[in-house]
C-alpha positions in Angstrom: 6.3 49.3 -9.8 9.3 47.5 -8.3 8.0 48.2 -4.8 4.7 46.6 -5.7 6.3 43.5 -7.2 8.6 43.2 -4.1 5.6 43.6 -1.8 3.6 41.0 -3.7 6.5 38.6 -3.6 6.9 39.1 0.1 3.1 38.5 0.7 3.3 35.3 -1.4 6.3 34.1 0.6 4.5 34.9 3.9 1.4 33.1 2.7 3.4 30.0 1.7 5.2 30.1 5.1 1.9 30.5 6.9 0.4 27.6 5.0 3.4 25.4 5.7 3.3 26.3 9.4 -0.4 25.4 9.5 0.3 22.0 8.0 3.0 21.3 10.5 0.6 22.3 13.3 -2.1 20.0 12.1 0.1 17.0 11.5 -1.3 14.2 13.6 0.8 12.8 16.5 1.5 9.1 16.8 -1.0 8.9 19.6 -3.7 10.5 17.4 -2.9 8.2 14.5 -3.1 5.1 16.8 -6.4 6.2 18.3 -8.0 6.8 14.9 -6.6 3.5 13.6 -8.1 1.6 16.6 -11.5 3.3 16.0 -11.4 2.4 12.3 -10.4 -1.2 13.2 -13.4 -1.5 15.4 -15.6 -0.3 12.6 -14.2 -3.1 10.4 -14.3 -5.6 13.3 -18.1 -5.2 13.5 -19.1 -4.4 10.0 -17.4 -7.4 8.3 -16.8 -9.5 11.4 -20.5 -9.8 11.8 -20.9 -11.5 8.4 -19.8 -15.0 9.6 -22.1 -14.7 12.6 -24.9 -14.8 10.0 -23.4 -18.0 8.7 -23.9 -19.6 12.2 -27.4 -18.2 12.5 -28.2 -19.3 8.9 -28.9 -22.9 10.1 -31.1 -21.6 13.0 -33.2 -19.4 10.6 -33.8 -22.3 8.3 -35.2 -24.3 11.2 -37.2 -21.4 12.7 -39.0 -20.3 9.6 -38.8 -23.5 7.6 -37.5 -21.4 4.7 -35.6 -22.6 1.6 -31.8 -22.3 1.7 -31.8 -19.9 -1.3 -34.1 -17.5 0.6 -32.3 -17.8 3.9 -28.9 -17.3 2.3 -30.1 -13.9 1.0 -29.8 -12.6 4.6 -26.0 -13.0 4.8 -25.3 -12.4 1.1 -27.4 -9.2 1.1 -25.8 -7.9 4.3 -22.2 -8.7 3.1 -22.9 -7.4 -0.4 -24.5 -4.2 0.6 -21.8 -3.5 3.1 -19.6 -3.0 0.1 -22.2 -1.8 -2.5 -23.6 0.9 -0.3 -20.3 2.8 -0.2 -20.6 4.1 -3.7 -24.1 5.5 -2.8 -22.8 7.3 0.3 -19.5 8.6 -1.1 -21.2 12.0 -1.8 -22.5 12.1 1.8 -18.9 11.5 3.1 -17.7 14.3 0.8 -20.3 16.8 2.0 -20.6 16.0 5.7 -17.2 14.3 6.5 -16.8 10.8 8.0 -18.0 11.2 11.6 -21.7 12.2 11.3 -22.5 9.4 8.8 -20.7 6.8 11.0 -22.7 7.9 14.0 -26.0 7.8 12.2 -25.2 4.5 10.4 -24.2 2.8 13.7 -27.4 3.9 15.4 -29.6 2.8 12.5 -28.0 -0.6 12.1 -28.1 -1.3 15.8 -31.8 -0.5 16.0 -32.6 -2.6 12.9 -30.8 -5.6 14.3 -32.6 -5.3 17.7 -36.0 -5.1 15.9 -35.1 -8.1 13.8 -35.1 -10.3 16.9 -38.9 -10.0 16.8 -39.2 -11.1 13.2 -42.2 -13.3 12.3 -40.8 -14.5 8.9 -37.6 -14.7 7.0 -38.5 -11.7 4.9 -38.4 -9.4 7.9 -34.9 -10.7 8.7 -33.9 -10.1 5.1 -35.1 -6.4 5.2 -33.9 -5.5 8.7 -30.6 -7.4 8.8 -29.7 -7.9 5.1 -30.9 -4.6 3.7 -30.9 -1.9 6.4 -28.0 -3.5 8.3 -25.9 -3.9 5.2 -26.5 -0.4 3.9 -25.7 1.2 7.3 -22.5 -0.8 7.7 -21.4 0.1 4.3 -20.8 3.7 5.6 -18.6 2.4 8.4 -16.7 0.1 6.1 -16.0 2.9 3.6 -15.2 5.6 6.1 -12.6 3.4 7.9 -10.7 3.0 4.7 -10.9 6.6 3.7 -9.8 7.9 7.2 -6.8 5.6 7.3 -5.8 6.8 3.9 -6.0 10.4 5.0 -4.3 10.0 8.4 -1.1 8.1 7.2 0.9 10.1 4.8 3.8 7.6 5.0 3.5 3.8 5.1 -0.1 4.2 3.8 -0.3 0.8 2.2 1.0 -0.9 5.4 -1.5 1.0 7.5 -4.4 0.0 5.2 -3.2 -3.6 5.3 -3.1 -3.5 9.1 -6.7 -2.1 9.1 -7.9 -5.3 7.4 -6.6 -7.4 10.4 -9.6 -6.2 12.4 -11.9 -8.1 10.0 -10.0 -11.3 10.6 -10.2 -10.8 14.3 -13.9 -10.3 14.1 -14.4 -13.4 11.8 -12.4 -15.4 14.4 -14.0 -14.3 17.6 -17.6 -13.5 16.7 -18.7 -16.9 15.3 -17.7 -18.6 18.5 -19.4 -16.0 20.6 -22.5 -16.3 18.5 -22.5 -20.1 18.9 -22.4 -19.7 22.7 -25.1 -17.0 22.6 -27.4 -19.1 20.5 -27.0 -22.0 22.9 -27.9 -19.7 25.8 -30.4 -17.2 24.4 -31.4 -18.5 21.0 -31.0 -16.6 17.7 -33.3 -13.7 19.0 -31.1 -13.0 22.0 -28.0 -13.2 19.8 -29.4 -10.5 17.6 -30.2 -8.3 20.6 -26.7 -8.6 22.0 -25.1 -8.1 18.6 -27.1 -4.8 18.3 -25.3 -3.5 21.4 -21.9 -4.3 19.9 -22.9 -2.4 16.8 -24.0 0.6 18.9 -20.5 0.7 20.3 -19.4 2.1 16.9 -20.9 5.4 17.9 -17.9 6.4 20.1 -15.7 5.5 17.2 -17.6 8.1 15.2 -16.9 10.6 18.0 -13.1 9.8 17.8 -13.2 10.6 14.1 -15.2 13.8 14.7 -12.6 15.2 17.1 -9.8 14.2 14.8 -11.3 15.8 11.6 -8.7 18.7 11.6 -6.0 16.2 10.9 -7.5 14.8 7.7 -5.1 16.7 5.5 -6.2 14.9 2.3 -9.8 15.7 2.8 -9.7 19.1 1.1 -7.8 17.7 -1.8 -10.4 15.0 -2.2 -13.3 17.5 -2.1 -11.7 19.6 -4.8 -11.1 16.7 -7.2 -14.0 14.4 -6.5 -16.1 15.5 -9.4 -13.2 15.0 -11.8 -12.5 11.6 -10.4 -16.1 10.5 -10.9 -15.9 11.4 -14.6 -12.6 9.7 -15.2 -12.9 6.6 -13.1 -14.1 4.1 -15.7 -12.7 5.6 -19.0 -10.1 3.4 -20.6 -7.7 6.0 -21.9 -4.5 4.3 -20.9 -3.1 0.9 -19.9 -3.5 1.8 -16.3 -7.2 2.4 -16.8 -7.6 -0.9 -18.6 -5.7 -2.5 -15.7 -8.1 -1.0 -13.2 -11.2 -2.2 -15.1 -9.7 -5.7 -15.1 -9.1 -5.4 -11.3 -12.7 -4.3 -10.8 -13.8 -7.3 -12.7 -11.7 -9.5 -10.4 -13.4 -7.9 -7.4 -16.8 -8.7 -9.0 -16.3 -12.4 -9.6 -14.0 -13.2 -6.7 -15.8 -11.8 -3.7 -19.0 -13.7 -4.1 -17.5 -17.1 -5.0 -14.9 -16.8 -2.3 -17.5 -16.5 0.5 -18.7 -20.1 0.1 -16.9 -21.2 3.3 -18.1 -18.2 5.3 -21.7 -18.8 4.3 -22.1 -22.6 4.1 -19.4 -24.2 6.3 -21.8 -24.8 9.2 -24.6 -26.2 7.0 -22.1 -28.3 5.0 -20.7 -29.7 8.2 -24.1 -30.8 9.4 -24.8 -32.4 6.0 -21.6 -34.5 6.6 -22.7 -35.6 10.0 -20.9 -33.1 12.2 -22.7 -30.9 14.8 -23.1 -27.2 14.7 -20.3 -26.6 17.2 -17.8 -28.4 14.9 -19.0 -26.4 11.9 -18.6 -23.2 14.0 -15.1 -24.1 14.9 -14.2 -24.5 11.2 -15.9 -21.2 10.5 -14.0 -19.3 13.2 -10.7 -20.9 12.0 -11.4 -19.2 8.6 -11.0 -15.9 10.4 -8.1 -17.1 12.6 -6.0 -18.3 9.6 -7.1 -15.2 7.8 -5.6 -13.1 10.6 -2.3 -14.9 10.0 -2.5 -14.2 6.3 -3.2 -10.5 6.9 -0.2 -10.3 9.2 2.0 -12.0 6.5 0.7 -9.5 3.9 1.3 -6.5 6.2 4.9 -7.7 6.9 5.4 -8.1 3.1 4.3 -4.5 2.5 6.3 -3.2 5.5 9.5 -4.9 4.4 9.1 -4.3 0.6 7.0 -1.1 0.3 7.8 -0.7 -3.4 6.8 -4.3 -4.4 4.3 -4.7 -7.3 1.3 -6.2 -5.6 -0.1 -7.9 -8.7 2.4 -10.8 -8.4 1.7 -11.9 -4.8 -2.0 -11.5 -5.5 -1.7 -13.9 -8.5 0.1 -16.5 -6.4 -2.5 -16.1 -3.5 -5.4 -16.7 -5.9 -3.9 -20.1 -7.0 -3.6 -21.2 -3.4 -7.1 -20.0 -2.8 -8.4 -22.2 -5.6 -6.6 -25.2 -4.0 -8.3 -24.4 -0.7 -11.8 -24.4 -2.1 -11.1 -27.8 -3.8 -9.8 -29.3 -0.5 -12.8 -28.2 1.5 -15.3 -29.8 -0.8 -13.3 -32.8 -1.9 -12.1 -34.0 1.5 -15.2 -35.0 3.5 -13.6 -35.9 6.8 -13.1 -33.2 9.5 -9.3 -33.1 9.3 -9.4 -32.8 5.5 -11.8 -29.9 5.8 -9.6 -28.3 8.4 -6.6 -28.5 6.0 -8.6 -26.7 3.3 -9.8 -24.1 5.8 -6.1 -23.5 6.8 -5.1 -22.8 3.2 -8.2 -20.8 2.6 -7.7 -18.6 5.6 -4.0 -17.8 4.9 -4.6 -17.1 1.2 -7.8 -15.1 1.6 -6.1 -13.0 4.4 -3.2 -12.2 2.0 -5.6 -11.3 -0.8 -7.8 -9.0 1.4 -4.7 -7.4 2.9 -3.2 -6.5 -0.5 -6.3 -5.3 -2.2 -6.2 -1.7 -0.7 -2.6 -1.4 -1.8 -3.5 -2.6 -5.3 -6.2 0.1 -5.4 -3.6 2.8 -4.4 -1.1 1.4 -6.9 -3.6 1.6 -9.8 -5.4 4.9 -9.0 -3.3 7.0 -6.4 -4.4 8.6 -3.2 -6.4 11.5 -4.8 -8.8 9.0 -6.3 -8.6 6.5 -3.5 -12.0 7.1 -1.7 -14.0 6.7 -4.9 -11.8 3.8 -6.0 -12.5 2.0 -2.7 -16.2 2.8 -3.1 -16.3 1.5 -6.7 -14.4 -1.7 -6.0 -16.6 -2.3 -2.9 -19.7 -1.8 -5.1 -18.8 -4.4 -7.7 -17.7 -6.8 -4.9 -21.0 -6.3 -3.2 -22.9 -7.1 -6.4 -21.0 -10.4 -6.7 -21.8 -11.2 -3.0 -25.5 -10.5 -3.4 -25.9 -12.6 -6.5 -23.6 -15.5 -5.5 -25.2 -15.9 -2.0 -28.6 -16.6 -3.6 -27.1 -18.9 -6.3 -25.2 -20.9 -3.6 -28.4 -21.5 -1.7 -30.2 -22.3 -4.9 -27.6 -24.8 -5.9 -28.0 -26.5 -2.5 -31.7 -26.7 -2.9 -31.5 -28.0 -6.5 -28.7 -30.6 -6.1 -28.8 -31.3 -2.3 -25.3 -30.1 -1.7 -22.7 -27.4 -2.2 -20.2 -29.3 -4.5 -21.0 -27.3 -7.6 -20.8 -24.0 -5.8 -17.3 -24.8 -4.5 -16.0 -26.1 -7.9 -17.2 -22.8 -9.5 -15.2 -21.0 -6.8 -12.1 -23.0 -7.8 -12.4 -22.0 -11.4 -12.9 -18.4 -10.6 -9.8 -18.2 -8.4 -7.6 -19.7 -11.1 -9.0 -17.2 -13.6 -8.4 -14.3 -11.2 -4.8 -15.3 -10.8 -4.2 -15.1 -14.6 -6.0 -11.7 -14.7 -3.6 -10.4 -12.1 -0.6 -11.4 -14.3 -2.3 -9.6 -17.2 -2.6 -6.5 -14.9 1.1 -6.7 -14.1 1.9 -6.6 -17.8 -0.2 -3.5 -18.2 1.3 -1.5 -15.3 
């Protein structure tokens, strides 16, 4: 009997040693982490960086199809909204098939849909091909990038996720200017064709994820707990659950109203007597200043990794409210530029800190579904608010009311973040 117990203990020790050795062997190198991070950054560069491009094309589509602003705004709001909403629908696909195959299929589908949209004969074809199919496809890339970075970086995870969001700001800075040039040279149809090629470049990123799949150490833990996560995600059994529900509500009301500059800056500039190029410059500066904000947020998390994120988020929301007010209240170009500066910095900080807030509230085990759920509610807000913003412009002849609503929402979100801090 003693021999059997000794043998069993030896086997258990050997098994534990083997398991530990296996984890050491599959630990990703710095080069591997960097290559995966770059691939994920390109996925965000294209998926969300393409959204402001639709803000430039928005004016061209109104002229081409003589459509109402409320209808035309659906293209960009649906695309940007479904990029986030779709993640919750495809979370199970990622669980069953991993991240690489869905990214490859989604990139091919979105690129093809965007190419076909260049031959659209009415605004409804653009809504379906770009807004619906493009948005749903890009939601997979957007979700998978967050999930993969969460799996690859066991240490400094919040800083890595914050650094990932920088790619969105780079895309929002560069792509609108590129789109403005392409529209001048090839029209909106040629712009869609070239953009489809950029989206197809996401396929090699999927291959990088495929050949790095053995290093996703958290994947098996996520697979084994995903069903339990789904059941517990929205049950308010503790203060932390209540705090998460409040944060999800912030995501719902903030995302849609915050996009007013991205959607309507070019059209608003033309209403005030500026040309499309000046409006595009302002739109691209939203991304440029957003990049600075994301860098500041990343430095904050890097230098103070244990800081409670709710406080800097609450402060950033108040500055964001000020930015919306300045953009709509100051009608000259320099005044709008000042508002865009404050808007870009504060939005960059907010977007940079959001993934860390999700980790803080729910932990890494529930992080994939937390990201998917927060993206879903954000997407709902984007889809609804895009149409409402265009409807307000059709009804009142301007965007003033839409911007003032955004001011009030940001102030309210700041107070909600303080309440979340009290519940932590």
